[in-house]
C-alpha positions as CSV (number, residue, x, y, z in Angstrom):
1,M,162.9,67.5,96.4
2,L,164.6,65.2,99.3
3,V,163.2,68.1,102.0
4,L,159.7,67.3,100.5
5,V,160.0,63.9,101.1
6,V,161.0,64.2,104.6
7,I,158.2,66.3,105.1
8,A,155.5,64.1,103.8
9,L,156.8,61.2,105.8
10,Y,157.3,63.4,109.0
11,A,153.5,64.3,108.5
12,M,152.6,60.5,107.8
13,L,154.6,58.7,110.5
14,L,153.7,61.0,113.7
15,T,150.7,59.0,114.0
16,S,151.9,55.7,112.2
17,P,154.5,54.2,114.2
18,V,155.6,50.6,113.1
19,L,157.1,48.1,115.4
20,A,159.0,45.2,115.0
21,S,157.2,41.8,115.0
22,N,158.0,39.1,117.7
23,A,160.0,37.3,115.3
24,D,163.4,36.4,115.3
25,T,165.6,39.0,113.9
26,L,167.0,38.6,110.5
27,D,170.8,39.8,110.3
28,I,170.5,42.0,107.2
29,Y,171.4,45.5,107.5
30,G,168.5,47.3,105.8
31,N,166.2,45.2,108.7
32,A,165.8,48.7,110.5
33,N,162.9,47.4,112.9
34,E,164.8,44.1,113.5
35,D,161.6,41.6,112.8
36,D,162.3,38.6,109.9
37,T,162.1,40.6,106.4
38,I,162.8,43.7,104.8
39,D,160.2,46.0,103.6
40,M,158.2,49.1,103.9
41,R,158.0,48.9,107.2
42,D,161.8,49.7,107.4
43,F,161.7,52.0,104.8
44,T,159.2,54.0,107.3
45,Y,161.2,52.8,110.6
46,T,164.0,54.6,109.1
47,A,162.3,57.9,108.3
48,R,160.9,57.8,112.1
49,I,164.4,57.5,113.4
50,I,166.0,60.1,111.3
51,L,162.9,62.2,112.3
52,W,164.0,61.3,116.1
53,L,160.4,59.3,116.7
54,E,162.1,55.9,117.1
55,D,165.4,54.6,118.9
56,E,168.1,54.0,116.4
57,T,168.6,50.3,115.6
58,D,172.3,48.5,114.2
59,L,170.3,47.4,111.3
60,A,168.9,50.7,110.0
61,D,172.4,51.5,108.8
62,A,171.5,49.8,105.6
63,N,174.4,50.8,103.7
64,Y,176.7,50.0,106.8
65,D,178.5,53.2,106.7
66,G,178.5,54.0,110.3
67,E,175.8,56.1,109.9
68,V,171.8,55.9,109.7
69,N,170.5,59.0,107.5
70,V,168.4,59.1,104.1
71,L,170.9,57.1,102.2
72,D,170.1,54.0,104.5
73,M,166.3,54.8,103.2
74,T,167.7,54.5,99.5
75,Q,169.5,50.9,100.2
76,I,166.4,49.8,102.1
77,G,164.2,50.7,98.7
78,L,167.0,49.4,96.7
79,I,167.2,45.8,98.8
80,I,163.4,45.6,98.5
81,L,163.5,46.2,94.5
82,G,166.3,43.3,94.5
83,R,168.3,46.3,92.7
84,E,171.0,46.5,95.6
85,S,175.0,46.8,94.3
86,E,176.0,45.5,97.9
87,L,174.2,43.5,100.8
88,T,175.8,43.7,104.5
89,L,175.1,40.9,106.6
90,V,176.1,38.4,109.7
91,D,177.1,35.1,107.9
92,S,176.7,31.8,110.4
93,A,180.4,32.3,111.3
94,D,179.4,36.1,113.2
95,R,181.2,38.0,110.6
96,T,179.5,41.0,109.2
97,V,180.3,41.1,105.8
98,T,179.8,43.2,102.3
99,V,178.8,41.0,99.7
100,S,178.7,42.4,96.0
101,M,175.7,41.8,93.9
102,P,174.4,40.4,92.0
103,I,175.6,37.3,92.4
104,Q,176.2,35.6,89.1
105,R,179.1,32.9,89.3
106,M,179.1,30.6,92.4
107,V,181.7,27.9,93.7
108,V,179.8,25.7,96.3
109,L,181.9,23.6,98.5
110,N,179.3,21.3,100.1
111,T,176.2,19.5,99.7
112,D,173.8,21.3,102.2
113,F,174.3,24.7,100.8
114,G,174.1,23.0,97.3
115,E,171.0,21.4,98.0
116,A,170.1,25.0,99.2
117,I,171.1,26.7,95.9
118,A,169.1,24.1,94.6
119,V,165.7,24.6,96.5
120,L,166.5,28.1,95.1
121,D,166.2,27.1,91.1
122,E,169.8,29.0,91.1
123,R,171.7,25.8,89.8
124,D,172.9,27.6,86.5
125,K,175.0,29.9,88.7
126,V,177.1,27.5,90.2
127,V,180.4,27.0,88.1
128,G,182.3,24.6,90.2
129,V,181.7,22.3,93.2
130,S,183.7,20.1,95.5
131,H,184.6,16.3,95.0
132,T,181.9,15.7,97.3
133,M,178.9,17.2,94.8
134,T,180.3,15.7,91.6
135,G,179.5,12.0,93.4
136,Y,176.1,12.8,94.0
137,S,174.7,12.2,90.3
138,R,171.4,11.1,91.4
139,F,170.2,14.0,93.8
140,F,172.6,16.8,92.1
141,P,172.0,15.7,88.4
142,E,172.9,19.1,87.1
143,L,175.2,20.2,89.9
144,S,177.6,17.4,89.9
145,T,178.5,17.6,86.6
146,K,180.2,21.4,87.3
147,T,183.8,21.9,87.4
148,D,185.5,19.7,90.2
149,V,187.5,22.3,92.7
150,G,188.6,19.4,95.2
151,G,187.8,18.9,98.4
152,W,185.3,20.5,100.8
153,Y,187.9,20.7,103.6
154,T,190.6,21.5,101.4
155,P,189.9,22.7,98.1
156,D,192.1,23.6,95.1
157,I,192.4,27.3,95.1
158,E,193.7,27.2,91.6
159,A,191.1,25.4,90.3
160,I,188.1,27.8,92.2
161,L,190.0,30.7,90.2
162,A,189.9,29.1,87.2
163,T,186.3,29.0,87.2
164,D,186.2,33.0,87.4
165,P,183.6,33.1,90.4
166,D,182.3,36.2,91.9
167,T,181.2,34.0,95.0
168,V,182.4,31.1,97.0
169,C,179.7,29.1,99.4
170,V,181.0,27.4,102.3
171,Y,180.5,26.3,105.7
172,A,181.0,28.6,109.0
173,K,183.9,27.1,109.8
174,W,185.3,25.0,107.1
175,P,187.6,25.3,105.1
176,N,188.9,28.0,107.7
177,T,190.3,31.2,106.5
178,E,193.9,30.2,106.2
179,K,192.8,27.7,103.8
180,L,190.6,29.7,101.6
181,D,190.0,33.5,102.6
182,D,193.6,34.2,102.6
183,K,194.3,32.3,99.3
184,L,191.5,34.4,97.1
185,P,191.3,37.8,96.1
186,N,189.4,40.4,97.7
187,D,186.7,41.0,95.3
188,I,185.2,37.5,95.4
189,N,182.5,37.0,98.0
190,I,183.0,34.3,100.7
191,I,179.4,33.1,102.1
192,R,179.7,31.1,105.1
193,L,176.0,29.7,105.8
194,D,175.7,26.2,107.4
195,F,172.6,25.0,106.3
196,Y,173.0,21.7,108.3
197,K,171.6,23.1,111.5
198,A,168.1,22.4,112.3
199,T,167.9,25.6,114.8
200,T,169.6,28.0,112.0
201,Q,168.2,26.4,108.4
202,R,165.4,29.0,108.5
203,E,167.3,31.9,108.9
204,E,169.8,31.2,106.7
205,M,167.4,30.1,103.8
206,I,165.9,33.7,104.1
207,K,169.4,35.3,103.9
208,L,169.9,33.3,101.0
209,G,166.6,34.5,99.6
210,Y,167.8,37.9,99.8
211,L,171.4,37.0,98.4
212,L,170.2,35.5,95.3
213,N,167.2,37.6,94.7
214,K,164.8,34.6,95.3
215,R,162.5,35.5,97.9
216,E,159.8,34.3,96.9
217,L,161.0,30.6,96.3
218,A,162.7,31.0,100.1
219,D,159.3,31.9,101.4
220,E,157.4,28.9,99.6
221,Y,160.1,26.7,101.4
222,L,159.5,28.3,104.4
223,E,155.8,27.7,104.1
224,W,156.6,24.0,103.8
225,H,159.1,24.5,106.8
226,D,156.7,25.7,109.0
227,K,153.8,23.4,108.3
228,Y,155.8,20.7,109.4
229,V,158.1,21.8,112.0
230,D,155.5,23.9,114.0
231,G,153.6,20.9,113.8
232,I,156.3,18.9,115.9
233,Y,157.1,21.7,118.0
234,E,153.9,22.5,118.9
235,R,153.1,18.6,120.3
236,V,156.6,17.9,121.8
237,A,155.8,21.2,124.0
238,E,153.1,19.6,125.5
239,I,155.1,16.8,126.8
240,P,156.5,17.3,130.2
241,D,160.6,17.0,131.1
242,D,159.8,14.1,133.4
243,E,157.8,12.1,130.6
244,K,160.5,12.6,127.6
245,V,162.1,9.7,126.2
246,R,165.7,9.5,126.9
247,V,167.9,8.8,123.8
248,F,171.7,7.8,123.1
249,I,172.6,9.0,119.3
250,D,175.6,6.7,118.6
251,S,177.9,7.3,115.3
252,G,179.9,3.6,116.0
253,E,182.7,2.5,117.8
254,G,184.8,4.4,119.9
255,K,189.0,4.9,119.8
256,G,188.8,2.3,122.6
257,G,187.6,-0.7,120.8
258,E,184.4,-2.4,121.6
259,T,184.4,-1.0,125.2
260,T,183.5,2.6,123.8
261,R,181.1,4.1,121.4
262,R,180.9,7.8,119.9
263,A,178.2,9.7,121.0
264,Y,176.4,12.9,119.3
265,S,176.1,15.1,122.1
266,T,175.5,19.3,122.7
267,G,176.9,21.3,120.0
268,T,175.5,18.7,117.3
269,G,173.3,18.6,114.8
270,M,172.1,15.3,115.7
271,H,171.7,16.9,119.4
272,D,169.8,19.4,118.0
273,L,167.2,17.2,116.3
274,C,166.6,14.8,119.1
275,V,165.7,17.8,121.5
276,L,163.6,19.4,119.0
277,A,161.7,16.1,118.5
278,G,161.1,15.9,122.3
279,G,163.9,13.8,123.2
280,M,166.3,13.9,126.0
281,N,170.1,13.3,124.8
282,I,171.5,11.2,127.7
283,A,174.9,12.3,126.8
284,E,174.1,16.0,127.4
285,G,175.6,17.3,130.4
286,Y,178.3,14.0,130.6
287,V,180.3,14.7,127.1
288,E,180.4,17.6,125.0
289,K,179.9,17.3,120.8
290,Y,181.5,14.0,119.4
291,A,183.0,12.2,122.0
292,D,183.6,8.6,123.0
293,V,181.7,7.2,126.1
294,E,181.8,3.7,127.4
295,T,179.7,1.0,126.8
296,E,179.0,0.6,130.6
297,W,177.8,3.9,131.0
298,I,175.5,3.4,128.6
299,L,174.2,0.1,130.4
300,R,173.8,2.4,133.3
301,E,171.7,5.1,131.4
302,N,169.5,2.5,129.9
303,P,168.3,4.7,127.2
304,D,164.6,4.1,125.8
305,V,165.7,4.8,122.7
306,L,169.0,4.2,120.4
307,V,169.6,6.2,117.6
308,G,172.6,5.1,114.9
309,I,174.0,7.5,112.8
310,S,175.7,6.0,110.0
311,Y,178.0,7.3,107.2
312,K,176.6,5.0,104.8
313,G,173.1,5.2,102.6
314,G,171.6,8.4,101.6
315,Y,170.4,9.7,98.1
316,E,173.2,7.5,96.1
317,T,172.6,4.4,96.8
318,D,169.9,1.5,97.3
319,D,172.1,-0.8,99.5
320,N,171.2,-0.6,103.3
321,T,173.8,-3.9,103.9
322,K,176.3,-1.0,105.7
323,M,173.3,0.2,107.9
324,K,171.8,-3.4,108.5
325,E,175.5,-4.0,109.9
326,H,175.8,-0.7,112.1
327,Y,172.3,-1.8,113.5
328,D,173.0,-5.3,114.6
329,E,176.4,-4.2,116.0
330,I,174.6,-1.9,119.0
331,R,171.8,-4.8,119.4
332,E,174.8,-7.1,120.0
333,L,177.2,-5.0,122.1
334,P,178.0,-7.1,125.7
335,G,175.3,-6.8,128.0
336,F,172.7,-4.8,126.0
337,E,170.4,-7.6,125.1
338,G,168.0,-8.1,127.9
339,N,169.3,-5.2,129.8
340,V,169.0,-1.8,127.6
341,S,165.3,-1.1,127.4
342,A,165.9,0.1,123.7
343,V,167.2,-3.1,122.7
344,I,164.5,-5.0,124.8
345,N,161.8,-3.2,123.1
346,N,163.0,-2.8,119.4
347,R,163.4,0.9,119.8
348,V,167.3,0.7,117.9
349,H,167.3,2.8,114.6
350,I,169.6,4.0,112.2
351,M,169.5,7.1,110.3
352,S,172.1,8.0,107.3
353,N,173.9,10.9,108.1
354,A,173.8,12.1,104.4
355,F,170.0,12.1,105.4
356,A,169.8,13.7,108.6
357,F,170.3,17.2,107.8
358,A,170.3,20.0,105.2
359,P,166.9,22.0,103.7
360,H,165.5,18.6,103.5
361,Y,165.8,17.9,107.7
362,P,162.2,18.4,108.5
363,V,161.5,14.9,106.9
364,A,164.6,13.6,109.1
365,L,163.1,15.3,111.9
366,A,159.6,13.9,111.6
367,I,161.1,10.8,111.5
368,M,162.9,11.3,114.9
369,A,159.4,12.8,116.4
370,K,158.1,8.9,115.3
371,W,160.8,7.1,116.6
372,L,160.5,8.8,120.0
373,Y,156.4,8.8,120.3
374,P,154.7,6.7,117.7
375,D,151.4,7.1,119.0
376,K,151.8,10.9,119.1
377,F,152.6,11.2,115.7
378,A,150.9,8.5,114.2
379,D,149.3,10.9,111.3
380,F,152.9,12.0,110.1
381,V,153.6,10.3,106.7
382,P,157.5,11.0,106.6
383,E,157.7,9.6,103.1
384,A,155.1,12.1,101.7
385,M,156.9,14.9,103.3
386,H,160.2,13.5,101.5
387,Q,158.5,13.3,98.1
388,E,156.5,16.6,98.3
389,Y,159.9,18.0,99.2
390,I,161.9,16.6,96.2
391,D,159.1,17.4,93.6
392,K,158.6,20.8,95.0
393,F,162.0,22.3,95.4
394,L,164.3,20.0,93.4
395,G,162.6,18.6,90.3
396,I,164.1,15.6,90.0
397,D,163.2,12.5,89.1
398,Y,163.7,10.9,92.3
399,D,161.2,8.2,94.0
400,V,161.6,7.8,97.9
401,T,160.2,4.6,98.3
402,E,161.7,3.0,95.6
403,Q,165.6,4.7,95.6
404,G,168.0,5.6,98.5
405,V,168.4,4.4,101.9
406,F,167.8,6.9,104.7
407,I,166.5,4.5,107.5
408,Y,167.2,1.0,108.6
409,P,165.0,-0.9,109.8
């Protein structure tokens, strides 16, 4: 029977080459033609590899056994149908991991991953969450009631095991393997996806759609995501580098007291958000990641816009007092009034860290774009985008115009 199938495929495929699209590669084994999805084109492409009509690709080894053969075609067929017993992928920690399927009982250790699971409507499969998530009763009315399994960075292993999970969902880097992986049985899946970086959000949601067999909902999210994000990218691409707005991203006082400020630079989610919105982060090339800089240096650089990132605010409070304090603090730094363009022109803005990232980040990106280029993005209405996201993907009773503190003023 197998021989007949191969002969039939051979006759059909000789004149029907299947090429990969120009989309980014989805790093799931079974994505033989290395586009952004697994479908019948991958089944066909693998058949053509077996018949020496195409060059072999790493991801064509769908069952990850070191060979490309008809068993990989079977695995691809099972993935397409959502009936695979295992799925091998490259996660955000750059590990190649094989996940036992289907996933039924998850422990989730951070709000970003938790939000992605809520978007895909799989809250019922979550059996345990971190301290952080139990405090999100407004944003996660169901997930916040799940069993508390300790901190997102230092989880309680005994509490995790008591929930009898088959999967633990964490950031790429945190908790590290010594705090988590080495202490859990080998038969528990550990999935490391970030969901806080704008640059990887899209691919991570696709991967989670495959892992949870919720590809249609993932596609709906991507349609919402792309509608706004692509629109921002297209307009930003028209701005010459020498006309881009210069930005300093501030997270508060540095270790040197009032003479230093903590900056976000390359390697941080806020830097990515700034650059994607068309900003030139003045800290790029001066420091990396999260680092202290001198207020005198900020004065000399004279940024057009100052964006403060507050660890207050977010979905769980309606009190903007702390955000206002951060705003006033920046404006009142010695020498800033009358000397820094951002202060002179009232272009100091505060954004809640709890709002800047996660699957809803296109809203924060739209706000950043409007701050940097108000004329170019005058038609964008971030509040409407935000409410659309809440209603369409989270289905919670939440009015973003009446609840939460996301930006200041």
